[in-house]
LUMNU-510849 format. One record per residue (C-alpha): residue number from 1; x negated, z, y. Coordinates in nm, 4 decimals, always signed. Layout:
! residues N
+-------+----------+----------+----------+
| lumpa |       xx |       zz |       yy |
+-------+----------+----------+----------+
|   NUM |        X |        Z |        Y |
...
+-------+----------+----------+----------+
END
This chain:
! residues 109
+-------+----------+----------+----------+
| lumpa |       xx |       zz |       yy |
+-------+----------+----------+----------+
|     1 |  -5.3977 |  -7.4997 |  +3.7283 |
|     2 |  -5.1460 |  -7.6043 |  +3.4656 |
|     3 |  -4.8077 |  -7.4464 |  +3.4074 |
|     4 |  -4.9271 |  -7.3255 |  +3.0655 |
|     5 |  -5.2131 |  -7.1322 |  +3.2256 |
|     6 |  -4.9699 |  -6.9849 |  +3.4793 |
|     7 |  -4.7366 |  -6.8717 |  +3.1983 |
|     8 |  -5.0244 |  -6.7214 |  +3.0002 |
|     9 |  -5.1583 |  -6.5286 |  +3.2979 |
|    10 |  -4.8096 |  -6.4056 |  +3.3903 |
|    11 |  -4.7525 |  -6.2864 |  +3.0329 |
|    12 |  -5.0857 |  -6.1021 |  +3.0291 |
|    13 |  -5.0434 |  -5.9483 |  +3.3756 |
|    14 |  -4.8960 |  -5.6251 |  +3.2427 |
|    15 |  -5.1306 |  -5.3673 |  +3.0808 |
|    16 |  -4.8777 |  -5.2804 |  +2.8091 |
|    17 |  -4.8500 |  -5.6462 |  +2.7107 |
|    18 |  -5.2297 |  -5.6743 |  +2.6959 |
|    19 |  -5.2382 |  -5.3658 |  +2.4729 |
|    20 |  -4.9696 |  -5.5198 |  +2.2496 |
|    21 |  -5.1825 |  -5.8341 |  +2.2226 |
|    22 |  -5.4804 |  -5.6193 |  +2.1205 |
|    23 |  -5.2717 |  -5.4550 |  +1.8473 |
|    24 |  -5.1396 |  -5.7915 |  +1.7288 |
|    25 |  -5.4996 |  -5.9112 |  +1.7125 |
|    26 |  -5.5547 |  -5.6556 |  +1.4379 |
|    27 |  -5.2510 |  -5.7605 |  +1.2334 |
|    28 |  -4.8864 |  -5.8640 |  +1.2716 |
|    29 |  -4.6462 |  -5.5843 |  +1.3682 |
|    30 |  -4.2754 |  -5.5272 |  +1.3951 |
|    31 |  -4.1325 |  -5.4461 |  +1.7371 |
|    32 |  -4.0744 |  -5.0892 |  +1.6227 |
|    33 |  -4.4364 |  -5.0466 |  +1.5153 |
|    34 |  -4.5586 |  -5.1794 |  +1.8490 |
|    35 |  -4.3175 |  -4.9587 |  +2.0435 |
|    36 |  -4.4349 |  -4.6537 |  +1.8515 |
|    37 |  -4.8014 |  -4.7344 |  +1.8975 |
|    38 |  -4.7562 |  -4.7942 |  +2.2698 |
|    39 |  -4.5172 |  -4.5051 |  +2.3310 |
|    40 |  -4.2425 |  -4.7320 |  +2.4612 |
|    41 |  -3.8669 |  -4.7282 |  +2.4127 |
|    42 |  -3.7273 |  -5.0143 |  +2.2056 |
|    43 |  -3.5631 |  -5.1939 |  +2.5026 |
|    44 |  -3.8896 |  -5.1873 |  +2.7009 |
|    45 |  -4.0855 |  -5.3197 |  +2.4029 |
|    46 |  -3.8271 |  -5.5931 |  +2.3568 |
|    47 |  -3.8731 |  -5.7034 |  +2.7198 |
|    48 |  -4.2520 |  -5.7093 |  +2.6793 |
|    49 |  -4.2301 |  -5.9092 |  +2.3566 |
|    50 |  -3.9897 |  -6.1551 |  +2.5195 |
|    51 |  -4.2379 |  -6.2049 |  +2.8049 |
|    52 |  -4.5231 |  -6.2599 |  +2.5584 |
|    53 |  -4.3118 |  -6.5024 |  +2.3576 |
|    54 |  -4.2023 |  -6.6920 |  +2.6709 |
|    55 |  -4.5679 |  -6.7037 |  +2.7733 |
|    56 |  -4.6583 |  -6.8694 |  +2.4444 |
|    57 |  -4.8806 |  -6.5805 |  +2.3341 |
|    58 |  -4.6839 |  -6.4484 |  +2.0363 |
|    59 |  -4.4445 |  -6.5837 |  +1.7792 |
|    60 |  -4.2066 |  -6.4066 |  +1.5478 |
|    61 |  -4.0865 |  -6.4562 |  +1.1964 |
|    62 |  -3.8864 |  -6.2803 |  +0.9311 |
|    63 |  -4.0354 |  -6.1361 |  +0.6132 |
|    64 |  -3.8883 |  -6.2809 |  +0.2953 |
|    65 |  -3.7502 |  -5.9428 |  +0.1901 |
|    66 |  -3.5480 |  -5.8662 |  +0.5081 |
|    67 |  -3.4160 |  -6.1245 |  +0.7533 |
|    68 |  -3.3090 |  -5.8471 |  +0.9931 |
|    69 |  -3.6698 |  -5.7566 |  +1.0749 |
|    70 |  -3.8859 |  -5.9620 |  +1.3085 |
|    71 |  -4.2595 |  -5.9559 |  +1.2631 |
|    72 |  -4.4662 |  -6.0550 |  +1.5659 |
|    73 |  -4.8070 |  -6.2185 |  +1.5486 |
|    74 |  -5.0425 |  -6.3960 |  +1.7855 |
|    75 |  -4.9765 |  -6.7670 |  +1.8197 |
|    76 |  -5.2684 |  -6.9892 |  +1.7162 |
|    77 |  -5.4301 |  -7.1634 |  +2.0119 |
|    78 |  -5.2201 |  -6.9730 |  +2.2639 |
|    79 |  -5.5092 |  -6.9168 |  +2.5025 |
|    80 |  -5.6899 |  -7.2496 |  +2.4610 |
|    81 |  -5.5860 |  -7.3864 |  +2.8020 |
|    82 |  -5.6646 |  -7.0528 |  +2.9681 |
|    83 |  -6.0113 |  -7.0512 |  +2.8114 |
|    84 |  -6.0729 |  -7.4059 |  +2.9308 |
|    85 |  -5.9592 |  -7.3211 |  +3.2849 |
|    86 |  -6.1816 |  -7.0106 |  +3.2902 |
|    87 |  -6.4835 |  -7.2101 |  +3.1693 |
|    88 |  -6.4287 |  -7.4756 |  +3.4351 |
|    89 |  -6.3825 |  -7.2107 |  +3.7051 |
|    90 |  -6.6945 |  -7.0269 |  +3.5939 |
|    91 |  -6.8956 |  -7.3510 |  +3.6026 |
|    92 |  -6.7688 |  -7.4220 |  +3.9536 |
|    93 |  -6.8630 |  -7.0744 |  +4.0742 |
|    94 |  -7.2044 |  -7.0936 |  +3.9080 |
|    95 |  -7.2711 |  -7.4244 |  +4.0829 |
|    96 |  -7.1453 |  -7.2939 |  +4.4183 |
|    97 |  -7.3481 |  -6.9725 |  +4.3981 |
|    98 |  -7.6633 |  -7.1607 |  +4.2959 |
|    99 |  -7.6207 |  -7.3942 |  +4.5935 |
|   100 |  -7.5639 |  -7.0966 |  +4.8260 |
|   101 |  -7.8733 |  -6.9218 |  +4.6896 |
|   102 |  -8.0811 |  -7.2367 |  +4.7411 |
|   103 |  -7.9487 |  -7.2634 |  +5.0981 |
|   104 |  -8.0390 |  -6.9011 |  +5.1749 |
|   105 |  -8.3830 |  -6.9346 |  +5.0216 |
|   106 |  -8.4419 |  -7.2527 |  +5.2252 |
|   107 |  -8.3350 |  -7.0724 |  +5.5427 |
|   108 |  -8.5961 |  -6.8011 |  +5.4840 |
|   109 |  -8.8812 |  -7.0518 |  +5.4979 |
+-------+----------+----------+----------+
END
């Protein structure tokens, strides 16, 4: 497993961070909007957003009208390596389970 997949899984390990990702999937949000929607204090939301940013899941930017505000959005392609790893793992398990099933069915005869 690559370091990128490890970082992605670590960032998504927390249920509040997964919920934040779901909200960001709808549209970009400020940290304050996310904190309000999730019922978190600002410092806790900041820690979650830092973990998501370090994990390569989200990115932030400033709106043209106010450089003091950060708007968070999902990073394009952030889960590509995770999706590839999951597909490969699923294929491995499918192959292993099919071989096990064939073995059991052969043992019955």
